[in-house]
C-alpha positions, 0 to 999 in steps of 0.5 A: 849582328848588332854592333855596339860601337859606331865605326868612323866609316859608318859616320862618314856614310851617314854624313854623306847621305845627309849631304846628298839630301841637302844638295839634291834639295838645293839643286831641285829648288833652283832648277824648278824656280828657273824653269818656272820663270821662263816662258814654258808650258805646264807640260814641261813643268810636269815633266820636271816634277815626274823626274824629281819624284822618281829621283826621290823614290830611288833615293828612299829605296837606296837608303832603306836598303842600306839600313836593311842590308848593311845595318851599319849602326845599332838600332838606337842610332838608326832610330835616331837617324829616322827621327832626324829624317822625319824632322827634315820631312816635317820642315818640308811639309811646313813649307807646303811647297813643291819640294814636299813631294820629294820628301814624301817619295823619299821617306815612304820607301825608306820607312817601308823597308825599315818596317820589314826589317823590324818585323823580322826582328820582332822578338825584341820588345824594343823592336815591337815598340819601334814597329808601332812607332813607325806604323804611326809615322807611316800612317801620318805620312800617308795622310800627309801625302793625300792632303798635300798631293791635293794641295799640290795639284791645285797649286800646280794647276793655278801656277800653270794657268798663271804661267800660261797667261803670262806667256800669252801676255809676254808674247802679245807685248813682244808682238805689239812692241809694247812694254809694261810700266809701273811707277810707285809715286809714293816710294818713287820705285819704277818698273818696266818690263824686259821688252821695254828695255829691249825696245831701246836696245838694252837687256834686263841685266844692264839697265836698271829700273830707275825713273831718273835714268829713264828721264834722261832718255826723253828727247830734249824737245819733248821733255818739257811737254812730257813733264807739263803733261804729267803735272796737269794730270796730277793737278786735275786728278785725271785717271787716264793718261796718254802722251806721245814722245820720243826716247833715245835708243842705245845706238843714238836714234830716237823712237816714238813712244805712245804711253798709256796708263791709269793713275791711282789716287789716295783719299787725300787726292795724292797720286800714288801709282802710275801703271800702264804701257809703252808702245813703240809707234815709230813705224806708225809715225813714219807713215803719218809723216809721209801722209802729212807730207803728201797732204801738204803737197796736196794742200799746196796744190789746192792752194796754188790754183791756176798751175799749168804744166808742159812737156818739151820733147827736146829731140823732136822740138815738140811742146805739149801743154795743159789747158791752163797755160792758155789762160796764163798766156792769154791765148785762145785754144785754137792758137798754137803755143810753140816753144819759141812763143813760150820762151819769147814771151819771157820779159827781155830783162829775164830771158837770158837768165831763164835760158841759161838755167834751161840749157844747164838742165838739159845738159846736166839733168839738174832741176831748177826753180825760177821766178820771172816775168812774161810780157803778153801781147797787150803789154800786160806783165805777169809774174811766173814761177816755173819748175823744170826737170829734164830726164831720159824717157825711153831713150829721149830727152824730155823736159817736164815743167810746171808754170804758176801764175803768181802775179797776185801773190807778187803784187801782194808781196810788193805791197807788203814790202813797200809797207815794210820799207815805209815802216823801216823808213819811219823808224829810221828817219825824222818825220819833219825833215826826212833826215836820218834820225838818231837810230840811223845816224848811230848805225851809219856812225858805226859803219863809218868807224868800221870803214875807216879802220879798213881804209886807215882814213879819218872822218869828222863828226859835226854837232850843230845846234841852232842859236836862240831857236827856243825863242822862235818857238816860244814867241812865234809858235811851233809852226814857224819853228818847224818851217825853220827846221825844214829850211835849215835842213835843206840848206845843210843838205845842199852843202854836203857831199853824197857820201856824207850823212846829215841827221836830226837828233832832236829839236834843233840839234843836227849831226853830220858825218863827214867821211874820207877826211884827208885833213882835219882842216877840211872839217872847218871848211865845211863848218864855215860853209854851214855857218855861211848858209845861214847868213841870209835870212829865212822867211817862215809864215811871213816872218823874216828871221836871222838864224845862226848855229854853233858847231862842235867837231870831233875827229876819228880816230884822233878824239875817239874810237867809239861812236858814243865818244865821238858824238859826246865830244862833238857835243862838248865842243859845240857847247864850247862854241856857244861859250865863245859867243855862238855862230862859230865852230870849235874842235874838241880837245883833251882840255874839253874833256877835263872841262866837262868833268870839272863841270860835273864835279862843280855842279855836285859841289854847287848843289851841296853848297846851296843846302849847306849855306856856303854862299855869302853876299858881298857888296860893291859900292856905287859912287857919285864920281863928281862928289866921291859920295856913296849912292848905293851898292850892288849885292854880289854872291860869293862862294867860299868852299870849305876846301877850295876856298873862294870860287870865281862867280865866272865859274859857278854863275853860268852853271847855276843858270844852265841847271836852274839853281840860279833861282835858289841862289838869287833868292838867297842873295835877295833875302840876305841883302835886303835883311842887311840893308834893313839892319843898316838903315835901322842903325841910322846908316845910309847905304843908298840903293841896293842893286840886285841882279834879276835873272830871266828864270826868276821873271819866268816864275809865275809866282815871282811877283808874290815872292818879291812882295813876301820878301819885302814883308819878311825883311822889312826892306822898303821898296824905294831902297831897291833897284833890280838889274836885268840884262838887255839880252834877257829882256829881248828874249821875250820883251812883251812878257818882260814889260808886263812883269817889270811894270808890276815891279815898278808899280811897287816903287822898286827901281829898274836898271838895264844891265850890260847895256849896249851888248844886246840887240834892243829896240828903241821902241821897246826901250821906250816902253820899258819902265826902267830908271837906269842904264848900266854901261857894260865894262867891255866898253869901259875897259879901254877908255878913253884911248879906244875911239870906238868904245868912247863913241859908244859910251858917249852915245849910251850916255846921251841916250840915257839923258834923252830918255831921262834915265840915270846912267852908271858905268861898271868896271871902272879901274883907273882915274882916267876912266873915271874922269872921262865918264864924269866929264861926259855927265855919267856921274855914277861909277862902279868898279875897282877904282873905288872898291872891290866887292867886300863883306858887309862888315867892311861896308858897315865900318866904312859907312860908320867912319867915312859917313858915305864919302870916299877920299879923293 
C-alpha cells in the first residue's frame, strides 16, 4: 500500500493543506484583534473562541483522516509533514497567544489518528519507533494543553476585565461629553481619544493627533490666555491644571471646553507629561450666560432705585400706576394721576417729541426709550427716562411703561460734561488771552483747507509778531508784558469777522485765518487795520507803551496746499517785514523760499567758517578832513569763502547776530585788530585810534568786562588806542544796564562812540549820562548831502549837539568831494568813507603808513 514515489497531485494536496492552515491563522488573528478592539462584552469574545476551537478540531480530524485513509505519501514523508506541523505548533506555543488553542485542537486529533494507523502497522520496527515518538509528542502536547489552557483562561479573564473597564470608561466619557488627552512634553507626541474628535465633528480617521493642529482650533481671543496659563503652570511647577477656553467645531461655531489635567515633572523640574480630560461645557456656559444676563438685569434694577411703572388701557383711556410715580411727580397718594396730567407734566420743549414716539408705538406696536424733562407744580425740573411697549392683551390695546427719575444722574453727567468741556477748552485755548492755541489753530487751518477745496475759494494766513516786545518783558516785567498781550489780542479780535480765527501761538506771536478771501488785496486791508489798531498807545500797570507789529501773509492755494507750509510761509514773510523796518506787512513769494533756503545754507557755512578761520580783518581809515591826516581806522570783518569768494557783510552779519555767532566773530575781530595795532605801534608807525564795533550780545555777557581786560593783557594793546562803537538802538534797548557796563569800560581808558547816531530814539537825558566820547553820523544822512535839505539839517543838528556836549563827531559813508567839504565846513572834521579809502587789508594799511606817514594826498 505504501507508494515509493510522490505524485504531483499529492504534493499539491500537501501545499494546499498548509496554505489553508496559514490562511485560517491569518484570518483568525485579524478577526480576533478587531473584535477585541470594539466595545463588546466578554461573552462575545468567548463565543468567537469556541467557534475557532471547533474549527481547529474539525481541521485536525480532516487532516488525520486524510493521512489514515488515503495515505498519499510514504511513511517517511508523512513523518516529515508531522515534524513540520509540530514545528509550526511550537511557534504558536512560543507566542503564548490565543492562537495557541487553535494549534492544540488542530494537532491532537491528527496525531491521534496517526497513532491508530501506526498501531495497525506495528509489524514494522520503523512504525514502532514512530509510534513511540508520537506518544512522546502527544504527552508533550497534553501537558502543553493543560499549562497553556490555564494561562489562556487567566489571560482571557484579565482581558475581559480590561475590556469591560474600557467599555465603562468610554461610555462614561461619551455620556459626559468628555475626552482623554495625553501630551508627551518630551517628544511632543499628542493623543486625544476618539470622543474628543467627535466633539468637534471629526472622526478618528480624518483628524490626526498633532498638537500643532489642535492649537489652530483654539479661539483667537483665548489663545494668548491659554498659552500664558500653560507657561505659568510649567514655570511654577504646578501639578494640577484647569482652564476654560473655546475650540472651533467642524461647521465653524465654537464650543466651550473645560480642560483638567495632571502635569508630571522629572528630577530636573522639567514638565514631561500632561494627561487629563477635556469636557464640552457649552450647554453649561449658555446657562451661565443666561444667569449672568438675568443677574445683570437684577443688578441694574437694584442699582436704579426709584423706578415707577404704569399701564395705560388705551381703549378705556384708563391709567394705572405704581406708588413710586407719586414720589417722582411730587403728588399725594389721594390725588388722581390721569393720563392727561401724566403727559402734561412733560416739559413743553420735550412734549411733542415724546407724543410722537407714543403715537407711533400705539400704531406700529414698536417699543421706545426716551429721555425727557418734567415740569412739576413747584417749577422743579426733573429728568425722566421712560421705556414703553404697546401690545394686544386679551383683544385690548395696552401700553406698559417704566419711568425712572434720573435727575441726579443727569446732574452728574452735566457736571462731568462741563468738566470735560473745561478740560477741552484748556487743551485748545491759551490760558492768558483765551484765544485758540496752536493745537486748535492747526485744526481750524486743516478745516479751512478742506472747506476751501470744496468751495474753490481762497483764504489767507497772517503771522503777527510784536516788535521789540522782549524789551518790555525785560525792562518792565512779565506782568506788564502779559497785560500788553491781553490788550493787543482784544484789539485784534475787534477787527476780525466772526468766521475768521485769531490764535496765539506762543509769546508775542499771533496768527489769523482770514476765510473766504475774494481777492488777495483784502488780506492787506486786514493787515493795515491790525497795524492801525496799535497806533494808539497801550496803558499797562501805569506805563504808557507804543506797540507795533510785523505781519507776514501767505495765501491758499497760491502759496501752499498744506497747513504746515502755509504757516511756515507766513512766518517767513513776517521776518521779511521785520527786515523791511518793522511795523509793516509783507506777502510771501517764491523768492522768500529761496531766501530762507539760502539763509540755512549760509548759516551752515558761517559756523564752518568760524572753526576754519575763513575770516579776515580789514581796516578803513578815519581821516581829519581839514588836514587829510589819518587819525584812526575802523576794524571790519571780511569773509573770504574758499569757493564763493568774498561774502558781503550785509549777508552774514545779521545772520551772525540772530544766531548768536556774532559773539565769537566779534571776539576774533577784536583780538586780531588789537594784535595788529600792537605790531604797528611797535614798528614806530602811527595808526591812530582803533575803532571796534561792539554788539549788544557782547554787552549782555556777564564776563565781557573780564574778557576785554584779558584781551588787553594778551595782545599788549593799550586802552588809549581803543574806541568801542555801539549803535544807538542797541543802547536804548536797556539803557540803564548799558550805562553801567559802558562806565566800567570807559574807566579803563577806552573811548566810546555811538554808531549810526540819529537812526534810533535816544533820549537826551540818557545821552548826557552815557560816558561817550564821539558821535558817528549814519551814512543814511550823508548819502544825499549837501543837496537834500532835510539830511543837511539833521547833520548840522547832530554836529551842533556834539559840540554842545563836548563830543567829537565823525561822519561815515563819505564818497564825494562835495560831501567832505560840506562836513568840514560844518566843523565835522573826522571823515570815513570811500572818498579816502575802502576797507583794505592790514598789509596795504601798513604800506600807506610807512610811505605817506599818515597823510592822504589832497
